[in-house]
C-alpha atoms as one frame of an Amber mdcrd trajectory, in Angstrom:
protein
  -8.050  -2.550  58.526 -11.035  -2.848  56.180 -12.232  -6.410  56.245 -14.779
  -8.011  53.403 -17.001 -10.906  54.744 -19.276 -13.275  53.275 -20.660 -12.889
  49.691 -19.051  -9.513  49.432 -15.834 -11.274  49.897 -16.493 -13.649  47.520
 -17.758 -11.092  44.826 -14.834  -9.007  45.195 -12.344 -12.092  44.803 -14.105
 -12.826  41.665 -13.865  -9.401  39.884 -10.131  -9.499  40.853  -9.403 -12.833
  39.087 -11.497 -11.982  36.353  -9.384  -8.723  35.982  -6.247 -10.716  36.350
  -7.463 -13.222  33.526  -8.419 -10.718  31.158  -5.014  -8.919  31.371  -2.788
 -12.282  31.184  -4.807 -13.195  28.202  -4.611  -9.904  26.645  -0.759  -9.763
  27.367   0.840 -13.587  26.773  -2.068 -15.458  25.402  -3.486 -13.603  22.603
  -4.367 -15.935  19.473  -3.017 -14.605  16.084  -3.282 -16.049  12.863  -0.928
 -18.279  10.692   1.956 -16.459   9.189   1.390 -15.381   5.740   1.929 -18.032
   2.507   5.165 -17.629   0.852   4.337 -15.331  -2.161   5.603 -12.876  -4.531
   4.871  -9.488  -6.222   2.532  -8.787  -3.494   1.886  -4.973  -2.082   2.457
  -3.465   1.470   2.042  -0.919   3.583   2.530   0.689   6.871  -0.268   2.703
   9.113  -1.197   3.020  12.800   1.798   0.924  13.621   0.471  -2.123  11.497
   2.419  -3.730   8.346  -0.221  -4.454   5.481   0.314  -6.988   3.381  -2.150
  -7.950   0.250  -2.759  -9.702  -2.989   0.365 -11.559  -4.830   1.102 -14.774
  -6.415   1.618 -18.199  -4.620   4.373 -20.514  -6.066   1.368 -22.859  -7.573
   1.195 -19.780 -10.043  -2.206 -18.951  -8.073  -3.428 -15.299  -7.370  -4.538
 -14.443  -3.952  -6.670 -11.097  -2.679  -5.895 -11.996   0.835  -5.038  -8.842
   3.207  -3.128  -9.626   6.404  -1.626  -6.914   8.991   1.367  -7.151  11.166
   1.157  -5.974  14.813   4.118  -4.112  15.239   3.458  -2.810  18.829   3.219
  -6.352  19.833   5.911  -8.869  21.325   6.735 -11.870  18.694   9.159 -13.895
  17.702  10.181 -14.596  13.592   8.527 -18.130  14.149   5.036 -16.928  15.776
   4.105 -13.330  14.087   1.364 -11.202  15.410  -0.348 -11.484  12.172  -3.953
 -11.191  11.419  -6.162 -11.817   8.818  -7.759  -8.729   8.045  -9.718  -9.273
   4.741 -10.148 -11.781   1.753 -12.020 -10.750  -1.408 -11.820 -12.397  -4.771
 -12.385  -9.297  -6.576  -9.041  -8.087  -5.493  -6.830 -10.756  -6.445  -4.303
  -9.590  -7.889  -0.178  -9.114  -8.178   2.397  -6.850  -9.640   0.346  -4.053
  -7.982   1.020  -1.091  -5.314  -0.457   0.003  -2.108  -0.041   3.632  -0.147
  -1.266   4.097   3.530  -3.690   6.771   3.918  -4.356   8.327   7.244  -7.521
   9.605   8.405  -6.675  13.123   8.425  -5.918  13.098   4.538  -8.614  10.105
   3.703 -11.959  12.416   3.453 -12.304  11.498  -0.221 -12.065   7.944   0.471
 -15.009   8.323   2.867 -14.430   9.648   6.571 -13.188   7.252   9.295 -11.358
   6.834  12.125  -8.358   4.687  11.097  -7.431   5.676   7.466  -7.420   3.669
   4.562  -5.404   1.605   2.218  -5.197   2.660  -1.619  -4.599  -0.255  -3.884
  -3.370   1.142  -7.137  -3.088  -1.240 -10.363  -2.862  -4.441 -11.192  -1.686
  -7.426 -13.666  -3.933  -7.754 -16.369  -4.944 -10.874 -14.844  -7.249  -9.131
 -12.425  -9.814  -8.722 -15.046 -10.820  -5.073 -13.374 -11.725  -1.719 -14.838
 -10.528  -0.070 -11.579  -7.300   1.209 -11.266  -7.819   2.543  -7.797  -9.229
   0.789  -4.782  -9.635   2.168  -1.207  -9.972  -0.323   1.881 -11.756   1.453
   4.892  -9.743   0.314   8.090 -13.138   1.037  10.040 -15.505  -0.944   7.923
 -13.076  -3.627   6.325 -14.658  -3.314   2.824 -13.016  -2.529  -0.406 -14.711
  -0.217  -2.822 -13.379   1.271  -6.385 -12.010   4.802  -6.377 -12.665   6.993
  -9.294 -10.523  10.240  -9.030 -11.448  13.266 -10.752  -9.057  14.965 -13.089
  -8.195  18.641 -12.163  -9.637  20.853 -14.882  -6.209  22.060 -16.128  -5.160
  18.242 -16.921  -5.913  17.588 -20.287  -5.446  14.133 -22.164  -5.336  11.995
 -19.209  -4.755   8.376 -19.994  -7.343   6.265 -18.359  -5.251   3.499 -17.053
  -7.126   0.201 -16.243  -4.284  -1.894 -15.004  -1.195  -0.626 -14.216   1.475
  -3.013 -12.995   5.326  -3.193 -11.880   5.177   0.258 -10.742   6.017   2.002
  -7.066   3.910   4.142  -4.572   5.110   6.950  -1.814   2.866   8.886   0.272
   3.837  12.221   1.381   3.387  12.486   5.222   2.789  15.934   5.484  -0.042
  16.461   2.728  -1.170  13.040   2.068  -0.653  12.812  -1.730  -0.186   9.634
  -3.076   2.592   9.681  -5.869   2.524   6.740  -8.287   5.828   6.110 -10.088
   6.688   4.263 -13.524   4.908   0.927 -14.516   3.180   0.168 -17.320  -0.249
  -1.364 -19.321  -0.600  -3.773 -21.986  -3.167  -5.701 -23.569  -2.652  -9.029
 -24.500  -4.611  -9.222 -27.631  -2.890  -6.036 -29.135   0.297  -5.897 -27.259
   0.074  -2.566 -27.020   1.775  -0.803 -24.190   1.309   2.367 -22.150   3.895
   3.895 -19.831   3.290   5.860 -16.820   5.788   8.278 -15.377   4.305   9.821
 -12.614   0.639   9.924 -11.561  -0.321  12.310  -8.540  -3.511  11.872  -6.588
  -5.064  13.944  -3.722  -7.125  11.323  -1.333  -8.629  14.285   0.672 -10.527
  15.246  -2.143 -10.154  12.533  -4.562  -8.778  14.343  -7.504  -6.033  13.920
 -10.026  -3.346  16.578 -10.055  -0.863  15.031 -12.148  -0.732  12.559 -14.828
   2.271  12.272 -17.208   2.813   9.503 -19.679   6.723   8.296 -20.400   7.634
   6.613 -23.799   9.147   2.824 -24.665  12.557   4.538 -24.387  12.183   6.275
 -20.938   9.680   4.107 -19.579  10.545   2.388 -16.379   9.224  -0.687 -14.232
   9.798  -2.944 -10.939  12.243   0.423  -9.393  12.186   1.288  -5.681  11.081
   4.615  -4.560  10.645   6.358  -1.123   9.636   9.703   0.120  12.278  11.875
   1.413  11.180  13.461   4.643  14.457  15.831   4.973  14.353  17.139   0.866
  10.502  16.710   0.775  10.969  14.870  -2.699  10.521  11.332  -4.445  13.664
   9.029  -4.692  13.349   6.444  -7.319  16.286   3.970  -7.374  17.265   1.307
 -10.043  14.608  -0.597 -11.997  14.524  -2.077 -15.276  13.850  -1.021 -18.982
  10.190  -1.129 -19.491   9.050  -4.142 -21.892   8.883  -4.951 -24.835  12.167
  -3.463 -25.254  14.756  -6.125 -24.326  16.397  -2.884 -22.490  18.676  -2.758
 -19.450  17.792  -4.564 -16.115  18.989  -3.742 -12.883  19.998  -0.368 -13.721
  22.128   1.611 -10.795  20.469   4.885 -11.023  19.132   7.318  -8.907  16.678
  10.038  -9.688  14.501  12.627  -7.665  11.350  14.530  -8.164  10.663  17.541
  -6.621   7.084  18.680  -6.514   7.785  22.201  -5.299   9.627  22.789  -8.844
   7.902  19.837 -10.905  11.567  18.549 -11.864  13.021  15.328 -12.246  16.823
  15.429 -11.506  19.561  12.593 -11.656  21.354  12.339  -8.689  25.130  11.658
  -9.022  27.567   9.762  -5.980  30.199  11.887  -5.175  33.045   9.797  -3.920
  35.554  12.134  -1.375
């Protein structure tokens, strides 16, 4: 049997206690930040087993630029979530926007890093920002404006500066970011411009598609998801975009197929 005496024994015991203390601190006593304040019209995305929440409008009608993350791998309960305040900047106080997760494998155009980027798209007109796109580097925790370059084949691309009430999805196989619907308005002139679909490649920071909608076809506040089975964008519901009184709570579903560049209404079959 190995016996350790004197100062050596004390040193080994101290090292074991330090190791155990570190283990229990990490596993049980990790100090997380307070849960986010109640808000609405915020943006969210999931990347690297974390859920990110950005911006929004507090009940007091105050805009926030707060960025928080929820660790989905940690053990937590509904009253004490594993939230961390990742960043805050007054320059990105906004609402009615959307955010996409860009894994590092597809984020070369936004800057090379290990943990990937968050891509914030659009805003309310209250932001007073001329940038439609803003990237958040998860390595450096810094926001930077992003200016995509349209493909030479894209003609008459409208330069949106404040898109709102749109939806966004990312193709996990290609990294392409799809921005669906939404609109831009100027308060002074009440001129509306409607987006149908914007597609951006973050690996090259290139716009590869930019289609406008009309007042009759423009949609807002819809839900969208990427179908990993069909390899398509699925869009559900929403409202007719203003200023038309339009129709709210639409009960329709459409599908955009990138391989055919076609939109198709989906009909529910009952058997």
